[in-house]
N, C-alpha and C positions, 0 to 999 in steps of 0.2 A: 504493497499500500504508500504512493505516496503523500509522504505530510504539506509537499511542497507542489504547486505546478512548474514542469521540469524549466520552461521558460517564462522567463522573467516578465512580465507585461512591457515593463518599461525599454527593455530589450527588445523584445516584437515591433514598436512603434519603432526604433531607430535601426533595426537591424537591415533595412534596405538601403539605407545610407553607406552602410559599410562593407554591403553587397559588391554598391561601385565601387568604395575606394580598393577593395581586394581586387576585383576587375582592372584597374586604373595601375595599380602595383605591378599587377602580372603582365599587363601588357608593356611595361615599360621596368624588366628585371633587370637588375645590377650584381653582378660577379662579389666574391669576397673581397671586400674593405675596398669595394666602389660604390656604396650604396650610398651615393651623396644626396640623389634626386629622393630617394625612397626616406631618408633620416631629415630632409628638408620637410618634407611630407609630415612625418610623427612629430619632430618637433613643432612644426608650426599648430597643428591640431590640440597638443599637448597645452601650448604656453594659452591657445582660446579659449582653453578650459579651464585655466589656473593655475595648472601644475608650475613648480619650479624646475626649469628644464636646462639639464645639462648636457654637454654635446662634447664630443672629441675623447670619451674614452674607447680604447679598440680602434682607434682612428675616426670610425663612420659610426660608434654606437651613441644610444641616446638614453638618457634615464630622466624619467619624469618624477616629482616629489611631490605629493599630496599630505598635507596632516590636517588632520579633524580633532578635537575633543584633546583631553589631558591625557591618553592612555599612552603608555609606554613602549606598550609591542609595536615593534618595524618587521615589515614584510616587505618581501620583492615578487613580481612576476614577470618572466622572461617571456618574450618571443622574439624567434629568429630572422632576419631581413633578409640574406642572400639567397640570388638564386644558381642554377648551377650550369655549366658548359653544353648543352645540349640544345639541338636543334626543334626547336618544337613543331608538331607534326599533328596538332587536334583540330584545327582548321576553323577554331572560335571566333567570334567575332571580335575578341578582347583579347586573340591570340599574342604572344610577343612578338613585337615591332624592331627587336633587336636579332641581328644573325647569331645563330649559335649561341644563345643563350634565353635559360628557359625555367620561368618557376616549377620545375620537375617534382619539388619535395614537399609543396604547400605551403612552406615560408610566408607567402602571401595572405593566406586564408591566417597563418599562425598571426600575424602582423596586426590584421584587420579584427581577430576574436578580440586582441588584447588591447585594442584603440575602441573597439566598441564597449567594452567593460570599462576602459578609464574616462570615457565620456560619462557613463552613467552615474558610476562612482563619484566622478566632480560633482555631478547635480543633484544626489539623491545624499553624500556624506552619511549613511548610517554606518560608521563606522568613530572608530576611535583610536588614533594612534597614527603611523607613519606609513603609508602607502609609497612604495620603491616600484614603478612601470619599467621595465629592461628592456630594451628593444635592441637584440646583438646582431651584431656583425658576423660576416664568415665562419658559419658554425661548418660549411661543406666543407671539411680537411683543412682547414686553415686555423682552426683554434681562435676564432675570435671572443671564446668565454674567457680562454686564458688571458687574453690580450688586455681585454677589459677587465681582470683582475688585477693583472700586472700593472694599469694604469690606477688602481687603488681603490675599485670598483666598493669592495665590500668596507675599507676604510673609509669613505666618504660617503657611501649610503650603506652603514650598518644594517643587517637584517637578522633576527632571530629565527627565519626561515625562509628556504627561498623555495618556488615552483615552477616547473616547465610542463608543457603541454604537445604533442606532436599527435595531428592523424594518421591514421592508419586504416589505407585499403584495405577489402577483405572481411572487415569487422561493420557488423551493422551500423546505419549512420546515428552517429550520434550517443549509444552505448560507449561505457568506459573502461577503463583495464587499468589495475594497477599491482605492481610489483615488490613486496618487501624485499630488500637486500640486495644482491645484484642484481640490474635488470637490461643491463645491454655491456657488450665485452667492449675490453680495450682493443686497438688497432695501431699495430706497427707496422712500419712497410721496411722491408728487406732487401736491397740491391746487391748483388753476388756477384762481382768479375774474375770469372774464371781465366788463366792467363797461361798459355800454352807457346808451344812454338810452332808455328806456320810452317805449311808445307805444301808440298804436289799430294793429289789424293790417290796417285799410284804409289808412291812410296810411303809409307804414312809411319817405316820405321824410322825416317830420318827427320821426323815432325815428334811432336807431344802433341797430339789432338786433345782439346777441351774436350768436346762432345760428350765422350764416355763419363770422364768426369761430371758432366753436367745430369747427363742420364742417372748415373749413382746417385747424384745428390736429393734428386726428384725422388727415387725409389725410397731412399733413405730418410726424408722428409715425413713422407706417411708412416714408417715405422715409430717415428720420435711420437705421434699423436697415437696410434695404436698402442704402442709397448711401452712407453715411457710416461703419460699423462694417466693421470686418475680416470676410469672409465666414468666417473659417476660428475667428472668436473670438466665439460666441455672446453673444447679446443678447436681450432679452424688452420691448417696451415694450406694456403693454395698459392700454386704457381701461376699468376696472371702473365708471365709473356719471358719468353727464351727469343734472343736475339743473338746469330751468330751466322758469319759468310756471307757471300754473295754471288757465288757459282757453286758451280758441281763438281769442278776437278781441284779444289784449294781447301785445304785442309786451314780455318781459321786460326788467328793467332790469339785470339780473344771468344768468348762466349758472355754473354750477359743476362743474368735471371732477374725477375723482379716477383716480389713473394708479398702476400699479403697474409699478416699474423692477429688471429685473435684468440682471447680468452676471457672468461667468467671471474678467475681468480687470480689476485696480482699476483700470489706463489706459481703460479700453474705460467702465468706470464715471463717472470722472470725466467723459469725451467727452460721456457722453450729458447728462448736469447740464450741463454746456457748453452742448450743443446745444438741447437741449430749452428753456432757460431762454431762448436766442436767439430761438427757432423762435417761441415762444409769444409774444412781445412785438413780433415783428415781423408776424404775423398778425394779431394784437389792432388792432394800429396800421394795417394797411392796410383794416381796415375801419369804422376811426373808432371804436375802443373800446382801453380799456385790459386790464390783465392782472395781478393779484396770483397770486406764484407760492410758496406754502407747501413746499418743496423739503426733505424730513425722511431724511436720511440714516439708513438704518436699520441691519440686518446683514453687514458685511462679507463679502467671497469667504472661504469656507471652504476654509486651504489646508491639505494635509497634507502633513508634511514627511517628506522622503526614508525617513530609517533610520529612525527610529521606524513608517511604512508595511512597509516591507519587514521590522522585526522581527515587528510583530503578525500579518502575513501568511506568516510564517513557523512562527508558534505554530498559527494557523489549520491549517496546511496538515498539519502534524504531528498534529493532532487530527483534522481530517475527509477528509483525503487531496485531493489535485489538484483531483481532480473536483468536487469539492464549493464549491472555494476559487476566486472571479474576483479574482486577480492585479492587473488593468486594466482596473478596471470602469469605464464610462464616466460621469462627472459627471451631476449632479442639475442643472435649473435652479431647485427647490427651495432652501430658506436656512435656516440653524440658526445659534444664536447660540452655537456652540460653537466657531464660528469664530474670536469674541474671545480665549477661551483657547487657540486655537492662535496666537493673536496674540500671547500673553504668555509661551506656553511650549512646548516641543517635543511633539509629539504626531502625532495621526491620529483620524480619525474612521471607523468601521466602519458597515456594513448587515449585521445578519442575515435568510435567509428567512422569511415569519411565514406563506408557504402558499401555493399555487395553487386555484382555485374557491373549491367552497364553505367550504373549510376555510380561513380565513387568508386569503383572497383577496381580501374587500373593502378598498377604498383608504382610507387615512386620511381624517381628515376628514370621513367620512361618519357619517350617521346611525346605520349596521346595521354599522359597523365593530368589531371584537373583536380582542383582542392573543389570538395562538394560545400556549394554555399548553402544546405539547408543546415548542417551544422554549426553552424557560424551562431546563430543565434545562441543553441546550447551550451557550447565553447564560450562563450562571453558570460552568460548566465552562470557558469561553473566557476569563473574568477570571480565575479561578483561576490557570489555564495560564498567561495573560501577565504577571501579578502574580508567579508564583514564577519565571518563566523573566528577568524584570526585575529581580528581586532576591535570584537564584541568589547564593549564596555564590564 
């Protein structure tokens, strides 16, 4: 049984304006750390509604601060703003006007949902404390969250808790999911250069062919996850690219490998780095080659804090009903730089269903993806109710 209507009537009244804002952002996507027009739009609207607006954190980030009453509590609500380097193929009237750039992950929708909530909260002011709305750049692989933190996000705008929200295609529109503990995987990128000695394809004994070493490394990588990682602790090692040689009869001098490495446990992440490094050097040496490894540590494991996750789950359950809320969702092997914020501040990261089938079901990072505008009012209502509950008198 619902204790409240899922969508706040005041949100219903203004939601069409923010569908228009969402589509405007969608038509004008900007890549990581290039979100100047989007930041201008966000900052202008927040200032119009009475927020104290701060810009420049993480280069193109925006923080709006709204204080009401005498409450001492402070919370942060975060949305991401950047697009992806993908050529859009939706054919929509508001499709991207920028070649090879597209909002293929719904950050346009995330920004619009939080803006909608920010306006409602500025007008209703049914809270007591400090509300920080955080519009973050560069989530897509460039660690905009870390950049904002390094620029003093939580020192300048202290938060007792911080919350994030992402749409999820394939889940019923507007349903919500929460995952206590590890919710998304770490993501590291590994570039391996195997160095041999090039030669004629007809005389391999006079060369040191790096390709057998590469093949052996690929097989060995599979054994690390299968035989050295606890089977109850998920991990992924994927070889995304192998580049070597240019023609049929030349043994290449070098071969380049690119790996994606993911884990849901910090200890497993460390183990993978140690074992991949050792295996690569050993296998290269076995074939008379050497190897250089560039092991780039990316996003850490996203770990949702128990207290804040339970609190947010309760807010969503009262709003939607228990049948529309998964309080113990399975973690995802994708990654999110909101993990950096959760390392710095207690909080949680939730998912909201984007839809099933032709209406919102196309997976993110696909040229045919589009954020489902039908969920905008639900997401905004969740933000409002969460803020009001956290900052209750």
